[in-house]
NUTIVO-352580 format. One record per residue: x, y, z of N, C-alpha, C, O, CB in turn. Coordinates in steps of 0.1 Angstrom, whole numbers, plus 5000, padded with zeros to 4 digits. Last residue first. Glycine has a CB too. Layout:
BEGIN
XYZXYZXYZXYZXYZ...
This chain:
BEGIN
789913671673788813681663789013811654788213831645787413681669791713701693792113631681791113641670791513621658792413491684790313821714791313891707791713831694792113911684792613901716788713601721788113721716789113811708788813861697787413801727790613421731789813391719789213511713789113521700788713291724791513571753792513541742791713501729792113541718793413421746789313571769789813701763790713681752790713751742790413781774789213301776788113361768788613491761788313511750786913381777791613271790791413201778790313261769790513271757791113051781791013451812792213471803792013401790792313461779793513431810788913321824788713451819789813481809789513541798788713561830790213081832789013081823788813211816788613221804787813031831792013171850792513111837791413111827791613121815793112971840790313261870791113361863791713301850791813381840792313401872789113011878788313121872789213221864788713271854787613191883791212741865790812831876789912941870789912961857792012891883790112441848791012561849790412641860789312621865791012641835788212251847789612201845790612321845791812301842789712131832785612281853786112351841787512311838788012351827785912491842785212121877784312111866784912171853784812101842783012191868787412191893787012051892786112031879786311941872786212001904787512461893788612391886788212241884788612191874789812401895785112511908785312561894786312481887786112441875785612711894785712411933784612351925784712391910784512311901783212391930787812581941788012431940786912371931787212281923787912371954786612831940787812801932788012651930788312611919789012871937784512791959784212831946785412791936785212731926783912981945786012741983785212641977784812671963784812571954783912631986787313001985788112871984787212761978787712691969788612831998785213171988786013181976786813051974787013011963786913301976782013072000783513092003784213091989783913011980784112992012779513031992779713122003781113142007781413222016778913062015777913061960778913001968779213091980779113221979780212971960776113191943775613111953776613041962776212961971774713001947776913381925776613251920776113151930775813031927777713191912777713591939776613611931776113481925774913461921776913711919780113491950778913511959777613531951776613491955779113631968781713481927781613371936780313381944779513291944782813361946781713731917781113631909780813511918779813441917782013591897783213861936781813891935781113791927779913751931781714031928785713741931785113721945783613761944782813691950785813811955786313831906786013691908785313671921784513581922787313611907784414131898785614061903785313921906784113881908786114131916782514191868782614171882784014111886784614041877781514071887782314201841781914321848782114311863781914401870780514361845782713991822783814071827783514191835784314291835784614111815781313801809780813941808781914041813781914151808779513961816782613571818782713611803782313761802782913831794781913521795781713561844783213581841783413631827784213721824783913451843779013511841779413641847780913661844781313781842779213631862779113251829778513371822779013501827779313591820776913361823780313111849781013121836780413241828781213321822780912991828778313121869779613191871780413211858781013311856780413111881776412951857776113091859777413171861777513291856775113111870777912721859777512761846777112911846777512991837776312681840777912701887779212721880778912771866779712851860780012601880775312651894776012771899777212801891777512921888776312751914774812401882774012521879774712651882774812741875772612511886776812251895776912271881776012391876776512471868776512151874775812251922777112321919777312351904777812451900778312241924773512091918773412231922774712311919774612421914773112251937774811851912773811911902773712061905773712141896772511841903776311801935776911811922776011881912776511971905777311671917774211781954775211881955775911901942776212021938776211841966772811551945772111681946773111791946773011891939771211681958774811351922774311391935773611521935773811601926775511381945773511211892774411301898773911321912772711321915774511441890771611081878772911011878774011111884775111101881773310971864769011151880769911241873771211191871772011241863770011371880767610941894767011011883768011091874767811101862765911091887769310861914768810761905768310831893768510771882767710681912769711101928770911041922770410931911771010921901771810971932767111141938767711241929768911181921769111201909768211361936766810921955765910941944766511031933766511001921764511011948768710971974768810841966767910861954768310821943768210731975767911221984769211201978769311081970769911081959770311201989765311151994765511251983766811231976766911231964765311391988766010992016765210932004765311021992765410971981763710922008767311182032768011062027767311002015767910962005768110962038765211382036766511412029767211292024767711292013767411482039762011262027763011282037764311312030764411272018763111162047759711442005760511322008761411362020761711482023761411271996758511631988757711551998758411422002757811312002756311521993759911801974759711671967758811581976758511471973761011601964760212001992759512031980759111901972758111891966760412121971761811872011760411902014759611932002758411902001760312012025764211871998763611742000762111762004761211682000764311672012764812141999764512081986763811951988762911921980765812061978765212172027764212252020763812192007762612192003764812392018767311992033765911972039764812042032763712002030765912002054769412122021768911992015767511962020766711912013769811872020769212472015769412362024768812232018767712232012768712392038770812721999769812621997770112502006771212442006769712571982771313061995771612942003770512842002769312882005771912982018771113161960770813181974771313051982771712951976769313201977771313101934772213211939772013231954772613321959772013331931769312921928770712871929771612971935772612931941771212831916766612961924767213001937768612961939769112961950766312941948765712881900765313011904765913061917765913171920763813011906766712621897767012721887766712861891767312961886766412691874765512491919767012511918767412621908768312701911767612381915762812501913763312571925764812591924765212701928763012481938762712351889762312491889762912561901763312671900760812501889763612101900764412171890764012321889764912401888764312101876761412041917762812051922763612131913764312221917763411911924759212031900759212121911760612141916761012261919758312071923760011821883759811951877759812051889760412161887758511961870760111601900761311651895761211791889762111871890761811551884757211591906758211601917759611661911760111761916758511471923756011541882755711661889756711691900757111811902754311651896757211301874757311421866757111541874757811641873756311411854756311131895757711161894758011291885758911371888758511041888753611121890754011181902755511221902755911321907753811081914753610991864753111121866753611191879754011311878751611121866756910831859755410831860754910971863755711061865754910721871759510861835758910891848757410871848756710891837759211041851760910821813760310701818759610731831759210641838761310581820762210971786761311001797760610871801759810811793760211101793765710891781764310911776763410921788763710871799763910791767769010901775768010951784766710961777766611031767768411091791772110731774770810761767769710791778769610721787770410631759774710911791774010791787772710831780772310951781773810691798775611161797776611051797776010921793776710821791777111041812774511421774774311331786775311221785775811181775772911281786775411551751775211631763775111541776775411591787773911711762777911481728776811431735776611511748777611541755776911281738778911691702779111661716777911601723776911671723779611781724780411641670779311671678779611631693780511541695778011601674781711561643782011671652780711711660780111811656782611791645781211411622781611341634781911441646782411401656782911251631778611421599779511491607779911411619779111341626778911621612776611281587777911251583779011321591780211291590778111281568774311391599774611251601776011211597776511111602773611171593774311661591774611631605774911481607775711451616773311661614773811641564775011711569775311671583776511641586774711861568771311501565772411441559773811501563774711431566772311451543769711691577770011571584771111491578771911431585768711481584769611891556770211921570770611791577771611791583769112001578768511731536769811791534770411821547771611801550769711911525765911681547766911571544768311621542769211551547766411491532764911941547765211871560766111761558767011741566763811831566764811991519765612071528765912011541767012021545764812201530763011791511764411791506765311871515766411831518764411841491760711891523761211761527762711751523763511701530760411651521760512131508760512131523761112001528762012011537759112151529760212061482761412131486761612141501762712141506761412271480757611951481758711861482760011931486760911871492758911791469755812211500755912101490757212021492757712011503756012161476757512511511756412421510756712311500757612321492755112501506759312711535759212631523758012541523757412511534760512541523759312841560758512901549758412811537757612841528759013031546762512731567761412811572760612871561761112951553761812911582764712651552763612561554762312621559761212581556764012451564766612841552765812831540764612741542763612741534766712771529767812801576767012931574766112911562765012971562768013041573768912551571768012571582767112691580765912681581768712571596770612611550769612511548768512521559767312511556770112371548772512781562771612831551770412731548769312781545772412851538773612591582773012731585772012771574770912791577774112831586775112371578773712351579772912491579771712491577773312271591777712461579777312391567775712381567775112381556777912251566777812561606778012651594777512591581776812651573779512681593777512321620776512421621776512521609775512561604776512501634779912201614778712131610777512231610776712231601778412021619781612391627781812361613780512301607780012331596782912261611780912401653780712521645780812491631780012551623781812621649779212081661780312171661780012301652779012301645781512101655776212031680777012011669778112121668778012221674776212021656775011841707775411981703776411961692777411891693776012061715772411611716773711641708773811791706772911861702773611571695771111371736771111521734772511551727773511501732771011601747770811111737771711171747771711321747772311381755773211111745769211061716768611041729769611071741769211071752768310891731770811091694770111211699769411191712769011281719769011251688771610841688772510921696771811041701772211101712773810961688769410771671769710691684770610771693770310781705770410561681769810941650768510951658768710881672768210921682767410891651772210861640772110991645770911001654771011061665771911091633771510601631772510611642772410751648772510761660773910591636769810671610769310591621770210601633769710611645769210441617771610801594770510881600769910801611769610861622769410911589773110591585773810701593772710781600772910821612774610791584771210451571771810391582772510501591772310491604772810281579770010511547769610581559770210531572769810571582768110581560770710341527771210481526770910561538771410671540770510551514769310111533770710111534771310251534772210281542771410031523766310161552767010171539768510171542768910231551766510291531765110191576765610051573766410051560767109961557764509951572763910431577765210421583765810281581767010261584765110441598761510381563762510471558763910441564764810441556762110611560759310241572760510161568761610251562762610191558760110061557757310431578757710331588759110261584759910231593756710231590757910761565757310621564758010531574759110551579757510571550759011001571758910961557758510811555758710751544760310981551758911021598758111111590758011081575757211131568758611251593759910861619759410791607758510891598757510841592758510671611760611031639761710951632761210891620762010861611762210851642759011351635759111221640760111131632760411161621757711151639760311681642759911581632759911441639760711421648760811581620760812031643760311911650759811811640759011841631759311941661762812301646762312201636762012071644762912021651763412171625763212641652762812511658762312421647761412461639761712531669765412901655764712821645764412681652765312621658765412801632765413221671765813081670764913011660763813061657765713011683766113501690765813461676766313321674767513291675766513561665765413731715765613591711765213561697764213611692764713501721764913991714766113951721766513811718767613771718766113981736762914151703763414041695764814001701765813981693763514081681762314361720761214261717761814141710761214031711760214331709765214411742764314441731763314331728763514221733765114481719765214411779765814381766764714411755763514421758766214231765764014441802765014531799765614511785766414591781766114531810762214271814761714371805762714481802762414601800760414441811763314051827763114181835762614291826762714411831764414211842764013831814762613831819762313961827761313971833762413711828766613861807765713851796764213871801763413921794765813721789768013841831767813971826766813971814766214081811769114031821768313561836767313641844767013771837765913821838767713661858768713371806769213431818768213531824767313581817770613501816766313131793767213251792767713291806767113261816766413371786766312781790765912901798766813011797768013001799765712861813765212491778766212601774765612731781764512771777766412621759764812171787764412301790765512401786766612381790763912321805763611821784764611931782763912071785762712081785765111931768763411471782763111591789764111701787765311681788762911561804762911291753764011341762763611471769763311571762765411361754761211201733760911181747762011211757762011161768760411041749763711191708762311161712762211131726762911051732761811051703766511421713765911291709764411291713763911371721766611181714767711721700767111651712766311531707765411551699766311751720770311881688769311791684768911711696769811641703769911691673771412221683771212111691770212011685769312061678770712151705773812481676772712391671772612261679773712201682773012351656774612821681774712681685773512601680772412651679774812671700774513091676775313011667775412861670776212791664776613061666774413211710774113231695775113141687776213121690774313371691774312951736774713091730774413091715774112991709776213111733773912791767773712801753773912941748773813031756772312741748775412601794774912721788774712711773775312621767775912841791774112301811775212381804774612511799773412541801775812301793773511981823773312121825774512191818775612151818773312161840771911661820773011751818772611901819771411931818773511731804769911471820770611491833771811591831772611601840771111371839767911611797768111491804768811521818768211601825769011391797769111931796768711821787769011691794770211661797769511831773768912261800768812141808768312031798767112041794767812161820770812551795770112441789770112321799771112301806770712401776770612901799771012771805770212661799769012681797770912771820771513161776770813111787771412981792772612941789769413091784770913371747771813311757771013261769769913311771772913401761770413451713769913421726771013361734771913291729768713321725770113411680770313521689769613481703768413491704769713651684770013161669770613271661771013391670772013451669769613321650770012841676770012971683770713071674772013061673770612961697768112581667769212661662769112801668768212871664769312661646767212261673767012391678768312471674769412431678766812391694765311981664766512061661766212201666765212261662766812051646763911701680763811851678765211911675766211881683763311911691761611431675763011481676762911631674762111681666764011411667758411381691759311431680760711451684761011491695758711551673757211341715757611221708758511261696759311171691756411151703758511551742757611521731758111401723759311371723757311641722758711731773759211631763758111611753757011651755759611491771759911991795758911921787759611811779760811801778758112011779759812271816760512141814759512051807758512021813761112081827758212531798758412451809759312341806759612311794757112401815758912861783758612711782758812651796759612701804759412641771759713121766758713091776758312941774757612911766757413181774762413321761761913191758760913161770761313161782763113081758761813671752762413561760761713431757760613431752762313601775760913831730761713891741762413781749763613811754760813971750761313681697760513711709761413771720762713761719759713591715760913481669761613611674760713661686759513691684761813711663761313171655760713251666761513371669762713351672760413161678760512991627761513081633760813171643759713231640762213161622759812641621759412781623760612861629761512801635758212791632758512341611759712421610759212571611758512621603760412401596757212011616757212151620758512221617759512171621756712171635756111781591756911821603756811971605756312041596758411781601754311741571754711621578755611651590755911561598755411531569751411951565752811931566753211811575752511771584753512051573748711981566749311961553750811941553751411921543749012081545748112021593747811891587748411871573748711751569746311881585750912171611749712181603749412041596750311971593749812291592752012111644752212111630750812121623749812081628753011981626752512151672751412221666751612231650751412331644751412371671752911861693753411951682752312021675751311951671754311871673752311851727751811811714752311911703752112031705750211801714754311771753754011881744753511821731754211741724755211971742754011691787754111641773753611741764752511801766753211501772755911851813754711831805755011761792756111771786754111971802756611861845757211811833756111771824755411671826758211691836755212171858755212021857756111991845756312071835753811971855755312431882755712381869755712231869756112161879757012431865
C-alpha cells in the first residue's frame, strides 16, 4: 500500500462531488487529495487515521478533512470477512475545492467564518451531534441535486458547520501532506503493517526493517512524522480496538486485553487509563449508563 494522491471523479458539469455509497466495506488506501472532504457515516464502524491521529468512527458522525491531509477510514475486520450484508456501509462523501465558487470567494466579508473553518480542517474536524443533526437533511438532500440548488445546498451545510463551535480537532496541530515519494511509501507500509498486526506481538526491529531503517533512525523518523513515539502510536491503535470490544460486551476484560495485543493485564489497565482517563471497567459502566438513558 502507498500513500496515494486521489484525483476526484467529479463530472465536468459539476463544481464538486457529492455521492452516497452503500457497500459491504470501505475499500481505500491511505490517501490525500487537494479537495476538502466531508464524510457523513450513516451506517458503518471502524478506525480512522487522520494526519497523526487515531480513533474510532461510528454511525451518525460527521468529519471534515482538509486539503492534502493524509487520511484513511478502515472498517473493523469483520466487515472484510464476508459475514455482513451487502449494504453494511452507508455513507455520504462530499469533496470540494476551497475556491469552488471562485478565487476571491473566501475574501468576501460574509465568508470569513468559512475561511476559518477551512483552515481548521487541516487538523481534521469531527462535529458535534447537534451540528450533525442540523446538517443531516441538507447532506442527504444534496445527493442527486443539480443546478443552483446543488450549490445552495452545499453552502447551507458549510454555513451550519462554520457557525458551530461544537467540533473536535482530531490532530494536535495543522497536518498537510509534505512527504516526498519515498516517505509516502515508507509511512504507508508502516501504517498498513500496524493496522493489520496490532493484535500480535510486534518488535521494533521488525517495523524498522519494513521502513528500511535502523531501529534508532526509525524511532526518530516516526516521531518527527507523527509527533508520537512508535510505542504510543501502536498503543493507541490497540486501545481503540479494545474500546470497541468493551462496548460490544461479549468478552471479559482480560480477554479484551490479549485480543488487543497487550501481553499483561497490568500494562493494559495502565495504558487504558492513561489514554481514556478511566479504567476499562469504568469505561464499560459509563457506556452502559448512556445506553440505559437513551
